[in-house]
C-alpha positions in Angstrom: 37.9 -23.0 26.8 35.3 -21.1 24.7 32.8 -23.9 25.6 33.7 -23.4 29.3 32.9 -19.6 29.3 29.8 -20.2 27.2 28.3 -22.0 30.2 28.4 -18.7 32.1 27.2 -16.6 29.2 24.2 -19.0 28.5 23.1 -18.8 32.2 23.5 -15.0 32.1 21.3 -14.9 29.0 18.6 -16.9 30.6 18.5 -14.7 33.7 18.4 -11.5 31.6 15.3 -12.9 29.9 13.7 -13.8 33.2 14.7 -10.4 34.7 12.8 -8.8 31.9 9.6 -10.7 32.8 10.3 -9.8 36.5 10.5 -6.1 35.8 7.2 -6.2 33.9 5.5 -8.0 36.8 6.9 -5.5 39.3 5.9 -2.5 37.3 2.3 -3.8 37.0 2.0 -4.8 40.7 0.7 -2.5 43.3 -0.6 -3.3 46.8 -3.3 -0.8 47.6 -2.8 1.1 50.8 0.7 -0.4 51.5 3.7 2.1 51.2 6.3 1.1 48.7 9.0 1.3 51.5 7.2 -1.2 53.7 9.7 -3.8 54.9 7.4 -6.7 54.1 7.0 -5.4 50.5 10.8 -5.2 50.2 11.1 -8.8 51.5 8.6 -10.0 49.0 10.3 -8.0 46.2 13.6 -9.8 47.0 12.1 -13.2 47.4 10.1 -12.9 44.2 13.3 -11.6 42.4 15.4 -14.4 43.6 13.0 -16.9 42.1 13.5 -15.2 38.7 17.3 -15.1 39.2 17.4 -18.7 40.4 19.7 -19.9 37.5 22.7 -17.7 38.6 22.0 -18.2 42.3 22.0 -22.0 41.7 25.2 -21.7 39.7 26.7 -20.0 42.7 25.2 -22.4 45.3 25.9 -25.7 43.5 29.4 -25.1 42.5 32.2 -27.4 43.7 35.8 -26.2 43.8 35.0 -23.4 41.4 36.8 -20.2 42.7 40.4 -19.8 43.9 39.3 -19.5 47.5 36.5 -22.2 47.5 38.4 -24.6 49.7 39.8 -21.8 51.9 36.3 -20.6 52.6 35.3 -24.2 53.4 38.1 -24.5 55.9 37.1 -21.2 57.4 33.6 -22.4 57.8 34.7 -25.6 59.5 36.7 -23.5 61.9 34.4 -20.7 62.9 31.1 -22.5 62.5 31.6 -24.2 65.9 33.2 -21.2 67.6 31.3 -19.2 70.1 30.9 -15.4 69.7 33.3 -14.8 72.6 35.9 -17.1 71.2 35.6 -15.7 67.7 35.9 -12.1 68.9 39.0 -12.8 71.1 40.9 -14.6 68.3 39.7 -12.2 65.7 41.2 -9.3 67.6 44.5 -11.2 67.8 44.4 -11.7 63.9 44.5 -15.4 64.3 44.2 -17.3 61.0 40.7 -18.3 60.0 39.2 -16.0 62.7 40.4 -12.9 60.9 37.1 -12.4 59.1 34.5 -9.7 59.7 31.7 -10.1 62.2 28.8 -10.4 59.7 30.6 -13.1 57.8 31.2 -15.0 61.0 27.5 -14.8 61.9 26.6 -16.1 58.4 28.9 -19.0 58.9 27.6 -19.6 62.4 23.9 -19.8 61.4 24.5 -21.9 58.3 24.0 -25.6 59.0 26.7 -26.6 56.5 29.0 -25.2 53.9 26.6 -25.9 51.1 23.9 -23.9 52.8 26.4 -21.1 53.3 27.1 -20.9 49.6 23.3 -20.7 48.9 22.9 -18.1 51.6 25.7 -15.9 50.1 24.2 -16.2 46.6 20.7 -15.2 47.8 22.1 -12.3 49.9 24.2 -11.0 47.1 21.4 -10.9 44.6 18.8 -9.7 47.1 21.0 -6.7 47.7 21.4 -6.1 44.0 17.6 -6.2 43.6 17.1 -3.7 46.4 19.7 -1.4 44.8 17.9 -1.3 41.4 14.4 -1.4 43.0 14.0 2.4 43.2 14.9 2.7 39.5 12.5 0.0 38.3 10.5 2.6 36.3 13.5 4.4 34.9 16.1 1.8 33.9 16.1 -1.6 32.2 16.7 -4.0 35.1 17.8 -6.8 32.7 20.5 -4.4 31.4 21.6 -3.5 34.9 21.8 -7.2 35.8 23.8 -7.9 32.6 26.4 -5.3 33.7 26.5 -6.7 37.2 26.9 -10.3 36.0 29.5 -9.3 33.4 31.7 -7.3 35.8 31.1 -8.9 39.2 29.8 -12.5 39.0 33.0 -14.3 38.1 34.9 -12.2 40.6 32.4 -13.2 43.3 33.4 -16.8 42.9 36.8 -15.9 44.3 36.1 -13.0 46.6 32.7 -13.7 48.2 32.8 -11.4 51.2 34.0 -8.5 49.2 31.3 -9.0 46.6 28.6 -8.9 49.2 30.2 -5.7 50.6 30.0 -4.2 47.1 26.3 -4.8 46.9 25.8 -2.9 50.2 28.0 -0.1 48.7 25.7 0.0 45.7 22.8 0.7 48.0 24.9 3.4 49.6 25.5 5.0 46.3 21.8 5.4 45.7 21.4 7.0 49.1 24.2 9.5 48.4 23.0 10.3 44.9 19.7 11.4 46.5 21.4 13.5 49.2 21.1 11.1 52.1 24.7 11.0 53.5 23.8 9.4 56.8 22.1 6.5 55.1 25.2 6.2 52.8 27.4 6.0 55.9 25.1 3.3 57.4 25.4 1.2 54.2 29.2 1.6 54.2 29.4 0.4 57.8 27.1 -2.6 56.9 29.4 -3.4 54.0 32.4 -3.2 56.3 30.9 -5.9 58.5 31.7 -8.2 55.5 34.9 -6.6 54.4 36.7 -3.8 56.3 38.4 -2.4 53.2 35.1 -0.7 52.2 35.6 1.7 55.1 37.7 3.7 52.6 34.5 4.6 50.9 33.4 6.8 53.8 35.7 9.4 52.1 33.3 9.3 49.1 30.6 11.1 51.1 32.0 14.4 49.8 31.0 13.4 46.2 27.4 14.2 46.8 25.8 17.2 45.1 25.6 20.3 47.4 23.0 23.0 47.1 25.7 25.6 46.8 27.0 25.6 43.2 30.3 27.2 44.2 31.0 24.4 46.6 30.3 21.9 43.9 32.6 23.6 41.4 35.5 23.8 44.0 34.9 20.1 45.0 35.0 19.0 41.4 38.2 20.9 40.7 39.8 19.4 43.7 38.6 15.9 42.7 39.9 16.1 39.1 43.3 17.6 40.2 43.7 15.0 42.9 43.0 12.2 40.4 45.6 13.6 38.1 48.2 14.0 40.9 47.3 10.7 42.5 50.6 8.9 41.5 52.6 11.5 43.3 50.3 11.6 46.3 49.8 7.9 46.8 53.0 7.0 48.6 52.3 9.6 51.2 48.7 8.3 51.6 50.1 4.9 52.2 52.3 6.1 54.9 49.2 7.4 56.7 47.0 4.3 56.0 49.6 1.8 57.1 49.5 3.4 60.6 45.8 2.6 61.0 45.5 -0.6 62.9 42.4 -1.9 61.1 44.3 -2.0 57.8 47.7 -3.3 59.1 47.1 -6.7 57.7 47.5 -5.3 54.2 51.1 -4.2 55.0 52.3 -7.1 57.2 52.8 -9.5 54.3 55.8 -8.6 52.2 54.2 -9.5 48.8 51.3 -7.0 49.5 53.4 -4.2 51.0 53.6 -0.8 49.4 56.3 -0.2 46.9 57.4 2.4 44.4 55.7 2.2 41.0 58.2 1.1 38.4 57.6 0.6 34.7 54.2 2.5 34.8 51.7 0.5 32.8 48.7 2.3 31.4 46.8 -0.9 30.4 44.5 -0.4 33.4 42.9 2.6 31.6 41.4 0.1 29.2 39.0 -0.9 32.0 37.7 2.6 32.1 38.0 4.5 28.8 35.8 2.1 26.7 33.1 2.5 29.4 33.0 6.2 30.0 34.3 7.8 26.8 31.3 7.0 24.6 28.9 8.5 27.2 31.1 11.6 27.6 31.1 12.1 23.8 27.4 11.3 23.0 25.6 11.8 26.3 27.2 14.7 28.1 23.9 16.5 28.6 22.3 13.4 30.1 25.2 13.0 32.5 25.2 16.5 33.9 21.6 17.6 33.7 20.5 16.0 37.1 22.2 15.7 40.4 21.9 11.9 40.7 23.6 11.1 37.4 26.4 13.7 38.2 27.0 12.0 41.5 27.1 8.5 39.9 29.6 9.9 37.3 31.9 10.9 40.2 31.6 7.4 41.7 32.6 5.9 38.3 35.7 8.1 37.8 36.9 7.1 41.2 37.9 3.9 39.6 40.9 5.7 38.2 42.7 6.3 41.6 41.4 3.1 43.1 43.0 1.1 40.2 46.2 3.0 40.7 46.2 1.7 44.3 46.7 -1.8 43.0 50.0 -0.7 41.4 51.4 0.0 44.9 49.8 -2.8 46.9 48.3 -5.9 45.4 45.8 -6.2 48.2 44.2 -3.0 46.9 43.6 -4.2 43.4 40.0 -5.0 44.5 39.4 -1.4 45.4 39.0 -0.6 41.7 35.6 -2.3 42.1 34.4 0.6 44.3 34.2 2.7 41.2 33.3 -0.1 38.8 30.2 -1.2 40.7 28.6 2.2 40.1 28.3 1.3 36.4 25.5 -1.1 37.2 23.2 1.9 37.8 25.0 4.7 36.0 25.1 3.3 32.4 21.4 2.1 32.3 20.3 5.4 33.9 22.1 7.5 31.3 20.9 5.4 28.3 17.3 5.5 29.6 17.4 9.3 29.4 18.2 9.3 25.6 15.2 10.3 23.5 16.8 9.4 20.2 15.9 5.7 19.7 18.6 5.0 17.1 21.3 6.4 19.4 19.9 4.4 22.3 20.0 1.2 20.3 23.5 1.8 19.1 24.7 2.4 22.7 22.9 -0.7 24.0 24.6 -2.7 21.2 28.0 -1.2 22.0 27.8 -2.0 25.7 26.5 -5.5 25.2 29.5 -6.2 23.0 31.9 -4.6 25.4 30.7 -6.4 28.5 30.6 -9.8 26.7 34.2 -9.1 25.7 35.0 -8.0 29.3 33.5 -11.2 30.7 35.5 -13.4 28.4 38.7 -11.4 28.8 38.4 -11.5 32.6 37.8 -15.3 32.6 40.9 -16.0 30.6 43.2 -13.3 32.0 42.5 -12.6 35.6 40.7 -15.6 37.0 43.9 -17.7 36.9 41.8 -20.6 35.7 39.9 -20.7 39.0 36.4 -20.4 37.4 37.1 -22.5 34.3 35.8 -25.0 33.8 32.7 -24.7 35.9 32.2 -27.7 38.2 29.0 -28.3 40.1 28.4 -30.6 43.0 25.9 -32.8 41.1 28.5 -33.8 38.6 30.7 -35.5 41.2 
């Protein structure tokens, strides 16, 4: 089994090295007279980046049977690939089986010539969105480190929950927008994410986490946020009574094994996903967290993992919501460490997080993946 997971870790290591080269090239490349936000420049940036990240994209596109839902997604492709937009929309609104997928995912299936091409397309889309999310930080953070965190926390999961993983990448772009006080752009990215997975619509509520110009409003908001997180176990059952009445989420309550239930035998193990990540920064980097509005906003995104993880204790469909907070670590942790002037402290924190995320990858592979991603099987081995 150790050999099985080492395949992933080895490919991750190769891509981290190539990402380092990629960042050096991007930093040293400027096109005279062309704005950095030019859409053609963004397209070239993603295309160029995907070449450097080809090993993980290939691992995603060439897999066979790897991922619990691999064959389910293949069945869905065979069903909706030949369906017209009108037919899809009618059956989708009636919640009919394989048609109960979001519009953007239907279109991706529709334009892909075969299932293998669809896998490649989803891999390229996923990592292109990641590259766009870290693009604006290319002169601040270590992109290889951000990639390492993304691969450690999201890559194995994406083998099983493809649509949701793409939605998370859109959400990461939205977090950047909100951190820089662009709430309408945040809303647009959340809506784009919802076209792949509607559960992301919950994140529209996170718009209030932005930093306001009025310090009193920020203090009141933070107090309400922290108190709400502490009281969330008591509030959650009432929130579920509201959510289950919203038609767009009714699927999550129709199936008995997903339905909301009282929390029994409260288990605090879920905190071990959060405490080892945030506690070292709160102890050693408090100044770096709270000295600028963008890092303060990212910190709020990260602590939202606490209530989102609690949701999974009430409804197993909502366990994935924990990743709404977790995905923010991809930007937050490299951004905080990059601000540390003490080289020794910075090296110690880099070493700590490398060890932690390697452990997290191995732990997830053996505990939560249900054997779906081990061993890795690729189509060329058949």
